[in-house]
C-alpha positions in Angstrom: 0.3 -0.2 0.1 1.6 3.5 -1.2 2.6 5.4 1.9 3.9 8.8 2.7 7.3 8.2 1.0 5.7 6.7 -1.8 3.3 9.8 -2.6 6.6 11.9 -2.0 8.0 9.7 -4.7 5.1 10.6 -6.8 5.0 13.9 -6.2 8.6 14.3 -7.3 7.7 12.2 -10.4 4.8 14.9 -11.0 7.2 17.5 -10.5 9.8 16.6 -13.0 7.6 15.5 -16.0 4.6 18.0 -15.4 5.2 20.9 -13.6 5.1 23.9 -16.2 3.5 21.8 -19.0 0.3 22.0 -20.5 -2.6 19.6 -20.3 -3.2 18.2 -23.8 -5.6 15.9 -23.5 -7.0 13.9 -20.7 -7.9 10.5 -21.4 -10.3 8.8 -19.1 -10.1 4.5 -19.6 -12.5 4.5 -16.5 -14.6 6.8 -15.1 -14.7 4.3 -11.8 -11.9 5.7 -10.3 -13.3 9.4 -10.6 -15.4 10.7 -7.4 -17.8 13.7 -7.7 -16.6 14.5 -11.4 -17.4 12.7 -14.6 -15.0 11.8 -17.3 -16.0 14.7 -19.3 -16.1 17.2 -16.8 -12.7 16.4 -15.5 -11.0 16.7 -19.3 -13.1 20.1 -19.6 -11.6 21.4 -16.8 -7.9 20.4 -17.6 -7.5 20.6 -21.2 -5.6 23.7 -22.0 -4.4 24.3 -18.1 -1.0 24.3 -17.4 0.0 22.4 -14.1 2.0 24.1 -11.3 4.0 22.7 -8.5 2.6 19.3 -6.8 2.0 19.4 -3.0 1.3 16.4 -0.9 -0.5 15.8 2.2 -0.6 12.7 4.4 -1.2 10.3 1.5 -2.7 12.7 -1.0 -1.2 14.3 -4.0 -2.4 17.7 -4.9 -2.0 18.1 -8.9 -2.4 22.0 -8.8 -2.9 23.9 -12.6 -3.7 27.6 -13.0 -7.4 26.8 -12.5 -8.5 23.7 -10.6 -6.7 20.9 -8.8 -7.0 17.4 -9.2 -6.1 15.2 -6.2 -5.2 11.6 -6.3 -5.2 9.3 -3.7 -3.7 5.8 -4.8 -5.4 3.5 -2.3 -3.8 -0.4 -1.7 -2.4 -0.4 -5.3 -2.6 2.8 -6.8 0.9 4.7 -8.5 1.7 7.5 -10.8 3.9 6.1 -14.0 5.2 8.2 -16.6 5.1 7.2 -20.3 6.7 8.3 -23.3 5.4 8.6 -26.6 4.1 5.3 -27.9 4.6 3.5 -25.1 1.9 0.8 -24.5 -0.8 1.6 -22.2 -1.5 -0.8 -19.6 -4.6 -3.0 -18.3 -4.6 -1.0 -15.1 -3.9 2.5 -16.5 -7.4 4.4 -15.4 -6.7 7.8 -16.2 -3.8 9.3 -19.1 -2.8 12.9 -18.6 -1.1 14.1 -21.8 1.1 16.8 -22.2 2.0 19.3 -24.4 5.6 17.3 -24.9 4.2 14.0 -26.0 4.6 12.4 -22.7 2.4 11.2 -20.4 1.3 10.7 -16.8 -1.0 7.6 -16.1 -2.8 7.0 -12.7 -2.8 3.0 -12.5 -4.6 1.3 -10.0 -5.5 -2.5 -10.3 -8.1 -2.6 -7.5 -9.3 1.2 -7.6 -10.3 1.5 -4.1 -9.5 5.6 -3.9 -8.7 7.4 -7.1 -9.4 11.1 -8.7 -11.1 14.1 -7.4 -11.6 17.8 -8.5 -11.1 20.9 -6.9 -12.3 24.1 -8.5 -10.6 26.2 -5.7 -9.3 26.1 -2.0 -12.7 25.5 -0.5 -13.1 22.9 -2.5 -9.8 21.2 -1.4 -10.2 22.3 2.1 -13.0 20.3 2.6 -11.5 17.2 0.5 -8.6 17.2 3.2 -11.1 18.3 6.1 -10.5 15.0 7.8 -6.7 14.7 7.8 -4.7 15.2 10.2 -1.1 17.0 10.2 1.3 15.9 7.9 3.4 13.5 9.5 6.7 14.4 7.8 6.2 18.4 8.8 4.1 18.0 12.2 5.9 20.0 14.7 6.9 18.4 18.1 3.8 20.4 19.9 1.6 19.3 17.4 2.4 15.6 17.2 2.5 15.3 21.3 -0.8 17.4 21.6 -2.5 14.9 19.0 -1.2 11.7 20.5 -1.7 12.6 24.1 -5.4 13.1 23.4 -6.1 10.0 21.9 -7.5 6.7 24.2 -6.6 4.0 21.5 -3.6 2.0 21.1 -0.7 3.1 19.4 -0.4 1.4 16.6 -4.1 2.2 15.2 -3.6 6.3 16.5 -0.7 6.3 14.3 -2.3 4.8 11.4 -6.1 6.9 11.7 -5.3 9.5 9.3 -7.6 11.9 11.1 -4.5 12.0 13.4 -1.8 12.0 11.9 -1.3 11.8 7.9 0.7 9.8 5.8 1.6 6.9 8.1 0.6 3.1 7.1 0.9 -0.4 8.3 4.8 -0.9 7.4 5.8 2.9 8.7 3.6 2.3 11.8 5.6 -1.0 12.3 9.0 0.5 12.2 8.5 3.6 13.8 7.8 1.6 17.2 9.9 -0.8 17.0 13.0 1.8 16.7 11.0 3.7 19.5 11.2 0.7 21.6 7.4 0.9 22.2 4.6 -2.3 22.1 2.1 -1.4 19.7 -0.9 -2.2 22.1 0.3 0.7 24.1 -2.0 3.4 25.2 -1.2 6.5 23.1 -2.4 8.6 25.7 -0.3 6.8 28.4 3.1 7.7 27.1 5.4 9.6 29.3 6.8 13.1 27.9 10.0 11.5 27.1 8.6 8.4 25.0 6.7 10.9 23.2 9.9 12.9 22.3 11.6 9.8 21.7 8.5 8.3 19.3 8.3 12.0 17.7 12.1 11.8 16.7 12.3 8.3 15.4 9.4 8.7 13.4 11.6 11.7 11.4 14.2 10.1 11.5 12.3 7.1 9.9 10.5 9.3 7.1 13.3 11.0 6.3 15.3 8.0 5.3 12.3 6.3 3.4 11.6 9.4 1.4 15.1 9.3 0.1 14.6 5.9 -0.6 11.0 6.2 -2.4 9.2 3.6 -0.3 9.5 1.9 2.7 12.6 0.2 2.2 13.1 -3.3 3.2 16.4 -3.1 4.3 18.0 -6.1 6.2 19.1 -3.8 9.0 15.2 -2.7 9.1 11.9 -4.2 10.8 10.0 -4.3 7.5 13.1 -6.4 5.7 12.2 -9.0 7.8 8.3 -9.2 8.6 7.3 -11.3 5.6 10.4 -13.8 6.5 8.6 -17.6 7.5 10.0 -17.2 11.1 11.1 -13.5 11.3 13.8 -12.6 14.0 15.0 -9.2 15.1 17.5 -7.6 13.4 18.3 -5.8 16.3 18.4 -8.5 19.1 17.7 -11.7 17.3 14.5 -12.5 19.0 11.4 -14.2 17.2 8.8 -11.2 16.4 5.5 -11.6 17.0 2.8 -11.6 14.3 -0.7 -10.3 15.6 -3.9 -8.1 14.1 -4.6 -4.7 15.4 -7.2 -2.5 14.3 -7.8 -4.9 11.4 -3.6 -4.7 10.6 -1.3 -7.1 10.4 1.3 -5.9 13.3 4.7 -7.4 13.5 7.1 -6.2 16.6 9.9 -7.8 19.2 8.9 -8.3 22.7 12.0 -8.3 23.7 13.1 -4.7 22.3 9.7 -3.2 22.5 9.2 -4.2 25.9 7.7 -0.7 27.6 4.0 -1.3 28.6 4.2 -4.6 30.3 
């Protein structure tokens, strides 16, 4: 599932390929990924418009133009793929944006769980993002501590709640909690001030590394690099990792390194 680092990578792809370019054509191959706008409405709104600097908030990509803004959410299987003139269209390419230099940006998504929204002005953007918490990459420490201290839920479900903090998904939450030495089933509001600060610091460092990699990297030194092993062990201490489900998500953690809360 695309998380903040993936979407930041898509933003950079959009920036390098489309910023300053005019939308020559919009091809909607599957209107099922459009929300609140039809294929003709999207074409009429975007064709002839010039893409501006793209933005990201959490897992949302904001493709701004000199008029409306397209908001893209990638769900579990979505991605943004650049294409050269003549490249074959793939089976799961749902919307194609052809630019004035002939290149394309393609919204590709197998399962179609989210999609594209059209915001005509900033009030529309605000309405669509109203339920999003602060962006996990830019949130201040004070706002982070205040957000978590007010929550009764468990740490894992709190970190992945987009209304609390936008951008963290399953892999990042497990990785950050492992690095911070905190159990995923701790209650968020029970964390001490030093624990909150440690969690914030580990989150920032993990995000910076993942953004550089363009994904949550399955490195040998990361928990992420071992979560899918048949018999996974902690890369730090060698203890057998535990698997459970929390908030409907598969959760992996180390009972030795994450002993807080016993």
